[in-house]
Each structure stands twice: as structure tokens, then as C-alpha cells.
C-alpha positions as CSV (number, residue, x, y, z in Angstrom):
1,M,0.1,-0.1,0.0
2,K,1.4,3.6,-0.7
3,T,2.8,5.7,2.1
4,L,0.1,8.2,3.2
5,N,1.9,11.8,2.8
6,N,0.1,14.0,4.7
7,S,-2.7,14.3,7.9
8,F,-5.9,15.1,5.1
9,D,-5.2,11.3,3.6
10,Q,-5.1,10.1,6.4
11,F,-8.2,11.2,8.4
12,I,-9.7,9.5,4.7
13,F,-7.9,6.5,5.0
14,I,-9.5,5.9,8.6
15,I,-13.1,6.6,7.7
16,I,-13.0,4.2,4.7
17,M,-11.3,1.4,7.1
18,A,-14.1,2.2,9.9
19,T,-17.1,1.8,7.0
20,M,-15.4,-1.7,5.6
21,F,-15.2,-3.0,9.2
22,A,-19.1,-2.4,10.0
23,A,-20.1,-3.7,6.7
24,C,-17.9,-6.9,7.6
25,N,-19.2,-7.4,11.1
26,K,-23.0,-6.8,9.8
27,S,-25.5,-10.2,10.2
28,P,-26.5,-11.8,7.5
29,G,-30.3,-11.2,5.9
30,S,-30.4,-8.3,8.0
31,N,-32.0,-5.1,7.2
32,S,-31.4,-1.8,8.5
33,S,-35.0,-0.1,7.3
34,S,-35.9,-2.6,10.4
35,I,-34.5,0.1,12.7
36,T,-37.5,2.1,11.7
37,Q,-40.6,-0.4,11.9
38,N,-44.0,0.8,12.9
39,D,-44.8,-1.0,16.0
40,D,-47.8,-0.1,18.6
41,S,-44.5,0.3,21.4
42,H,-43.2,3.5,18.8
43,F,-46.6,4.9,18.6
44,V,-47.4,4.7,21.8
45,S,-43.6,6.5,22.9
46,Q,-44.8,9.5,20.5
47,G,-47.8,10.2,22.2
48,Q,-50.1,9.8,19.4
49,N,-53.9,9.0,19.7
50,N,-55.5,6.2,18.1
51,E,-56.9,8.3,15.1
52,Q,-53.3,9.3,14.1
53,R,-52.4,5.9,14.7
54,N,-55.1,4.5,12.1
55,S,-53.9,6.9,9.8
56,E,-50.4,5.2,9.5
57,V,-52.1,1.2,9.6
58,Q,-51.8,-0.5,6.4
59,V,-54.6,0.0,4.2
60,N,-55.2,-3.6,3.7
61,Q,-55.2,-4.3,7.6
62,E,-58.6,-5.2,9.0
63,P,-59.8,-2.6,11.6
64,Q,-59.6,-3.0,15.0
65,E,-63.3,-2.5,16.9
66,N,-62.9,-1.9,20.4
67,D,-66.1,0.0,20.7
68,P,-68.7,-2.0,22.5
69,F,-71.3,-0.4,20.7
70,L,-69.9,-1.1,17.3
71,E,-69.8,-4.7,18.5
72,N,-73.8,-4.7,18.7
73,V,-74.2,-2.7,15.5
74,R,-72.2,-6.2,14.2
75,T,-74.6,-8.5,16.0
76,A,-77.6,-6.1,14.5
77,I,-76.9,-6.4,11.2
78,N,-76.0,-10.4,11.4
79,D,-79.8,-10.6,12.9
80,H,-81.2,-8.9,10.2
81,L,-79.3,-10.5,7.5
82,W,-80.3,-14.1,9.2
83,Y,-84.0,-13.2,9.6
84,N,-84.7,-11.7,6.3
85,G,-81.9,-13.3,3.6
86,V,-82.1,-11.8,0.2
87,Y,-84.4,-9.0,1.6
88,S,-82.7,-7.4,4.2
89,H,-81.3,-3.9,3.7
90,F,-77.8,-5.1,4.6
91,R,-77.2,-7.5,2.0
92,A,-74.9,-5.9,0.1
93,F,-72.3,-5.1,2.8
94,E,-72.4,-9.4,3.9
95,N,-69.2,-9.9,3.7
96,Q,-67.5,-6.7,3.1
97,L,-65.8,-3.9,5.1
98,A,-68.2,-1.2,5.4
99,D,-67.4,2.7,6.1
100,V,-69.6,4.2,8.6
101,S,-70.5,7.5,10.4
102,V,-72.0,7.1,14.0
103,Y,-74.2,10.2,15.4
104,Q,-75.3,10.5,19.3
105,D,-78.4,11.5,20.1
106,A,-77.6,15.3,21.8
107,A,-81.1,15.3,23.4
108,D,-80.7,12.7,26.4
109,S,-77.2,10.8,24.8
110,K,-79.2,7.4,24.3
111,N,-80.3,6.5,20.8
112,K,-77.2,6.2,18.4
113,I,-77.5,6.7,14.6
114,V,-75.2,4.7,12.2
115,L,-74.6,5.9,8.6
116,F,-73.2,3.7,5.8
117,E,-71.1,5.6,3.2
118,Q,-71.9,3.3,0.8
119,P,-75.3,2.7,-0.6
120,T,-77.5,-0.5,-0.6
121,A,-78.2,-2.5,-3.3
122,D,-81.4,-1.0,-3.7
123,K,-78.9,2.4,-4.4
124,N,-80.1,4.1,-1.5
125,F,-78.2,5.4,1.4
126,L,-79.0,3.5,4.6
127,A,-79.0,4.8,8.7
128,M,-79.7,2.3,11.2
129,E,-80.9,3.3,14.9
130,L,-80.0,1.9,18.2
131,S,-81.8,2.3,21.9
132,L,-79.7,2.3,25.0
133,T,-81.7,-0.5,27.3
134,K,-81.4,-1.1,31.3
135,K,-78.4,-3.5,29.7
136,G,-76.5,-1.8,27.4
137,Y,-77.1,-0.6,23.5
138,S,-80.0,-3.3,22.5
139,N,-79.3,-5.7,19.0
140,E,-82.8,-4.6,17.7
141,I,-83.0,-2.0,15.0
142,V,-85.6,0.6,16.3
143,N,-85.5,2.9,13.0
144,F,-84.2,2.7,9.5
145,K,-83.8,5.8,7.2
146,L,-83.2,5.7,3.5
147,D,-82.7,8.1,0.8
148,F,-80.7,8.1,-2.5
149,D,-79.3,11.4,-1.8
150,K,-76.5,11.2,1.1
151,E,-76.4,15.0,2.5
152,K,-79.8,14.4,2.5
153,L,-79.9,12.0,4.7
154,K,-77.2,13.3,6.7
155,S,-79.2,16.5,7.0
156,L,-81.9,15.1,8.3
157,I,-80.3,12.8,10.7
158,E,-78.6,16.7,12.3
159,K,-82.2,17.9,12.1
160,Q,-83.6,15.4,14.3
161,Q,-80.9,16.5,17.1
162,Y,-78.2,13.9,16.5
163,Q,-74.5,15.2,16.1
164,F,-71.6,13.8,14.4
165,S,-69.7,11.1,17.0
166,K,-67.0,9.4,14.7
167,S,-66.2,7.4,11.6
168,A,-65.3,3.8,11.8
169,Q,-65.0,0.8,10.0
170,L,-67.1,-1.9,10.3
171,K,-66.3,-5.9,9.4
172,I,-69.7,-7.4,8.6
173,D,-69.5,-11.3,8.2
174,K,-71.4,-13.7,6.2
175,A,-74.9,-14.3,8.2
176,S,-75.0,-17.3,10.8
177,Q,-78.0,-17.9,13.3
178,P,-77.9,-15.5,16.4
179,L,-76.7,-16.8,19.3
180,F,-78.5,-16.9,23.1
181,P,-77.7,-17.2,26.3
182,A,-78.6,-20.2,28.1
183,M,-82.1,-19.9,30.5
184,N,-82.1,-19.1,33.4
185,S,-84.9,-18.5,36.3
186,E,-85.4,-14.7,35.1
187,R,-85.7,-15.7,31.4
188,K,-88.3,-18.9,32.3
189,M,-90.4,-16.2,34.1
190,V,-90.6,-13.7,30.8
191,V,-91.2,-17.1,28.5
192,E,-93.8,-18.2,30.9
193,K,-95.7,-14.9,31.2
194,I,-95.5,-14.5,27.4
195,E,-97.1,-18.0,27.3
196,K,-99.5,-17.0,29.3
197,S,-100.5,-13.9,27.5
198,I,-100.6,-16.0,24.5
199,M,-103.2,-17.9,26.0
200,D,-105.2,-14.7,27.1
201,E,-105.2,-13.4,23.4
202,L,-106.2,-16.8,22.0
203,Q,-109.8,-16.3,23.9
204,D,-110.7,-13.6,21.4
205,S,-112.7,-15.6,18.7
206,S,-113.1,-12.6,17.1
207,I,-109.3,-12.8,15.6
208,F,-108.9,-16.4,16.5
209,P,-112.1,-18.3,15.5
210,N,-112.3,-22.2,17.6
211,G,-109.4,-24.4,16.7
212,T,-106.2,-25.4,16.9
213,Y,-103.1,-23.2,16.8
214,R,-99.4,-23.3,16.8
215,Y,-97.5,-20.7,18.6
216,Y,-93.6,-20.2,18.9
217,I,-91.6,-17.6,21.0
218,R,-88.7,-16.2,19.2
219,N,-85.5,-16.7,21.4
220,Y,-84.0,-13.1,22.9
221,R,-80.2,-12.1,24.3
222,D,-80.7,-9.9,27.6
223,N,-80.4,-6.5,26.0
224,E,-83.1,-7.1,23.9
225,I,-86.3,-5.2,24.5
226,G,-88.6,-7.3,22.7
227,T,-88.9,-10.2,20.5
228,K,-91.3,-11.8,18.1
229,V,-94.2,-14.2,18.3
230,I,-95.5,-16.4,15.8
231,I,-99.1,-17.8,16.0
232,E,-99.8,-20.3,12.8
233,G,-103.9,-21.8,12.4
234,D,-105.7,-21.6,9.1
235,R,-103.6,-17.8,9.0
236,T,-100.5,-16.9,10.5
237,W,-100.0,-13.8,13.0
238,I,-96.5,-12.1,14.2
239,I,-97.1,-10.6,17.5
240,N,-94.3,-8.3,19.3
241,A,-93.5,-8.7,23.3
242,N,-91.9,-7.3,25.4
243,V,-88.6,-9.3,27.6
244,E,-86.8,-6.8,28.7
245,D,-88.3,-7.6,32.5
246,H,-90.0,-10.3,33.8
247,L,-92.4,-7.9,35.5
248,Q,-93.9,-6.4,32.3
249,A,-93.3,-9.5,29.9
250,G,-96.0,-10.1,27.3
251,L,-97.4,-9.5,24.2
252,K,-97.8,-5.6,23.2
253,G,-99.4,-4.1,20.4
254,K,-101.9,-4.8,17.6
255,I,-102.2,-8.0,16.4
256,V,-102.5,-8.1,13.1
257,E,-102.5,-11.0,10.3
258,T,-99.2,-11.0,7.9
259,D,-99.7,-11.3,4.6
260,R,-98.3,-14.0,2.2
261,S,-95.2,-12.2,0.7
262,E,-92.1,-14.1,0.1
263,A,-90.4,-11.9,2.2
264,T,-92.6,-12.6,5.0
265,L,-93.0,-16.4,4.6
266,F,-88.5,-16.3,4.9
267,Q,-88.9,-14.5,8.2
268,V,-91.5,-16.4,9.4
269,S,-89.4,-19.3,9.0
270,Q,-86.2,-18.1,10.5
271,Y,-88.6,-16.8,13.7
272,K,-89.5,-20.5,14.0
273,K,-85.6,-21.7,13.9
274,A,-84.7,-19.4,16.7
275,A,-87.9,-20.1,18.8
276,V,-87.1,-20.7,22.5
277,A,-90.4,-22.0,23.4
278,T,-93.5,-23.8,21.1
279,N,-96.7,-25.6,21.9
280,E,-100.1,-26.4,20.2
281,V,-103.3,-25.2,21.2
282,R,-107.3,-25.1,20.8
283,N,-108.2,-21.4,21.7
284,S,-111.8,-23.6,23.0
285,E,-109.7,-25.2,26.0
286,K,-108.7,-22.1,28.6
287,S,-105.0,-21.9,29.7
288,S,-105.5,-24.7,31.9
289,Q,-104.9,-26.4,29.3
290,N,-101.0,-25.7,29.2
291,P,-99.7,-27.7,31.6
292,K,-97.0,-25.1,32.9
293,H,-99.4,-23.1,34.1
294,G,-102.0,-25.3,36.0
295,R,-105.7,-24.3,36.0
296,E,-105.9,-20.5,36.6
297,K,-109.2,-19.0,37.3
298,D,-110.4,-16.9,34.0
299,H,-111.9,-14.2,35.4
300,E,-112.5,-12.3,39.3
301,T,-115.9,-10.5,40.4
302,Y,-116.1,-7.0,41.4
303,T,-118.6,-6.7,44.1
304,N,-120.1,-3.3,45.7
305,K,-122.1,-3.7,48.6
306,P,-123.2,0.0,49.4
307,F,-124.9,-0.6,45.8
308,N,-125.5,-4.3,45.8
309,F,-124.3,-4.7,42.2
310,S,-121.3,-7.1,41.0
311,L,-119.2,-7.2,37.9
312,T,-117.1,-10.1,36.3
313,I,-113.7,-8.8,35.2
314,P,-111.6,-10.6,33.0
315,A,-108.4,-12.0,34.2
316,S,-106.6,-9.7,31.7
317,W,-107.4,-6.6,33.1
318,K,-105.5,-7.8,36.5
319,G,-103.3,-5.1,37.5
320,K,-104.3,-2.9,34.4
321,Y,-107.3,-1.0,36.3
322,E,-108.4,0.7,39.4
323,V,-112.0,0.8,41.0
324,V,-112.7,4.2,42.8
325,E,-116.3,4.1,44.8
326,K,-117.6,7.2,45.4
327,E,-121.0,7.9,46.7
328,N,-122.7,9.0,43.2
329,G,-121.5,5.6,41.5
330,V,-118.2,3.5,41.2
331,F,-115.4,4.3,38.1
332,F,-113.0,2.0,36.6
333,Y,-109.8,3.3,35.5
334,F,-107.4,1.9,32.9
335,L,-104.0,2.3,34.5
336,P,-101.1,2.2,31.3
337,E,-98.2,0.5,31.5
338,N,-96.2,4.1,31.0
339,K,-96.6,5.4,34.5
340,A,-95.7,9.3,33.3
341,L,-99.0,8.5,31.6
342,E,-102.5,9.7,33.1
343,K,-105.0,6.9,34.2
344,A,-107.9,7.0,31.1
345,E,-111.4,6.4,32.4
346,L,-112.2,2.7,31.6
347,L,-116.3,2.3,32.8
348,T,-118.3,4.0,35.0
349,F,-121.7,3.6,36.8
350,R,-123.5,6.5,37.9
351,F,-126.5,6.0,40.8
352,G,-129.5,7.9,41.2
353,G,-131.9,8.1,44.1
354,Q,-130.5,6.5,47.1
355,K,-127.6,4.1,48.1
356,L,-129.1,0.6,46.9
357,S,-130.7,-1.2,50.0
358,G,-133.1,-4.1,48.4
359,M,-134.5,-2.3,45.2
360,N,-134.4,1.0,46.3
361,G,-132.4,3.8,44.0
362,G,-130.9,1.9,40.6
363,I,-128.2,2.6,37.8
364,V,-129.0,5.6,35.9
365,A,-126.4,6.2,33.5
366,V,-123.2,3.4,31.9
367,K,-120.2,5.3,30.5
368,T,-117.8,2.4,28.5
369,S,-114.7,3.1,26.8
370,A,-115.1,0.9,23.9
371,C,-111.5,1.0,22.8
372,H,-110.2,-0.1,26.0
373,L,-113.1,-2.3,27.1
374,K,-112.1,-4.8,23.6
375,K,-108.5,-4.3,24.0
376,W,-108.5,-5.8,27.6
377,G,-111.1,-8.7,26.4
378,F,-114.5,-7.2,28.1
């Protein structure tokens, strides 16, 4: 090697030798780019929030759904797909990643709306609403909003006092049969009260003529407010039922015969597959035919000694009415389930003359509320 004649050449020589030494000691297959790898610890050390982290995650990486509400949304979508099949609004999103926007109810901070940023198979933009129950957000969709114009739909949501909360990406799997919790004492009471309610309704010959009927009670999860009941005879009915707690359990709302469309028939078949209880009964036979209930009295009697009269009260009225006795008559009031509502005058007997003792005096007026009387089976 040629002798170095000055200090500058010596300095260059040292730099060259150091570089060669580093290259020789480098492990096989290593890559200097590994020093700048993007792992979670690196993000945390930089103090970045979740939104900043998400912006740096690779596009093909599956979204991480740590929000329990979004899991409720996924469950609600799965159920709707399974119960409705190709007739579901969500069929275009099955086995897909869906971009959504979440809106929070600004008025009471309970209900939430999820807006899908991509159109459905019908070219509509879709928003779904979930409500908050005693046990978290329900898996039932309480409301749908559809519009061909996404901006118009957003404007409608905001006019209803919902505020934008967050954007997210949902991984919607292929629909599968819903899973339900194991039976316990409280769930058993809920199911039995619904069965009792069904038996009471079957006594209404104006809706259910004498004959044989089979009912199915669709299973439910603990965070759900209601479920569906199918009654089949010569026709088919789908009825809503309350399941939020065993004290209020039972059929609710109007009993309407189903149509015979393919969509409804498919829905009925899926409800039956998810039944938690089913039984066959004759509506001419009282609820005592159901061995779970035993022999139960199908009425009670109100007796008024001062006015010397009695009245037979249907068992379906139990706990739903109140009697107020006054000097000029007897007043029956309907008690709504919603305690915030005022009680309504249901049936009134007004008397003239003196209080009855034997045949003295008499009923001079009877006032009724026909809608309540019919509802409660009088």
C-alpha cells in the first residue's frame, strides 16, 4: 500500500477502514430499514392518539373494533341478515368492510344512529338506529332511514338533534344463526308470562276462531327489549312481545295478520328456527290446558255492597285497572304501563236516588270506553 504523506489522507483512510469494518460485521440477511419499523410501542412513545395511529396503519389491515357499541351494530346487522335473507337492507354489505359514521342523540345521549357511507343494493343510502336499554345497547334496530341522496339523509339526521360522533370501519361477516344465553330463572319467568299472554289472546274469538293453533316465541338476548311471537292456524300472525323484564313481559301492540309475501314467509320460517318455546293449543280450551300454568281462574268478580251489584272482570284486566268508589257511582280506570301517562276512565256506573238497599235507587247512567274494553277483553 502507498505510504500516506499528509494528515488529510490519513483521515480519509480511517473513514474508509471504519466503513469496511462495519460492513464485515453486519449479520447475514439483516436490513437497516428494521430500525424504523412501525409497531404499537413506537406509536405510544410518540404520544399519538388512536386516530393518528389509524392513519398510519396499512390499508389492507383489518379494522380493530374496540368500541362495544360497534359490536352491537355488527350483531344487529347479522340478525337482520339472518332473519330476512336476501330481503335485508344489509345484503350488499355481507362479507364486506363498510365505512360508517356514528351520530349521538344530543338530547338525551341514549339513541345512536349509524350511517353507511356506501349505498345499498337498491342504491339507497341507509341509516340505522339503536336504543339504550337497562343492559346496554340493544341488538334490535328500532328505526331505518333510507334516501338516494346521502347529504339529504345526513341533514335529516342532524335536524333530529343527532350530532356526528366518529367515523369507523365495520367488518361485516357472512350471516350466521344468532346465539342466545342459557335459560335461567328470570328468562323462564319472561317466557312463561309471554305464554300466558298468548293463551289469553287466543280466547278472543273475533281474532282467533275456535280451532287449533301453534305458537312460537323467538329467543332473545338479555339486552333486548322485545322479541317476536308467531301464531299459526289457518292463518299466520306475527306479534311483538316485551321481554325487558319479567314484570312487564307479554304480548304488546296490535295483532295483525301477516301477508303471504315471500319476504314475510322467509322471516316467519327463520323466527321459528330461533324459537325458545313452542306449543300447540286449542283456543276453545282455557289456559289451564297448558301444563306449565296449571288451572288458573279466567276471571275475577267485583262486588259493591253499598249499591248492591257485582261485575265479572276478565283475568286479562288484572293489574291494569283501578276501582274508585264514590257516593254517586263507581269508576273504573285503565292504568297504562307507562307510569308517566295519566290513568284513563274505562267504565263508570252512576247511580240515582238513595244508595241501594234491596231494590231502592238504581243505575241511571253507564259510561264506557269501547277501545279499552275491547283491548282488555270485556
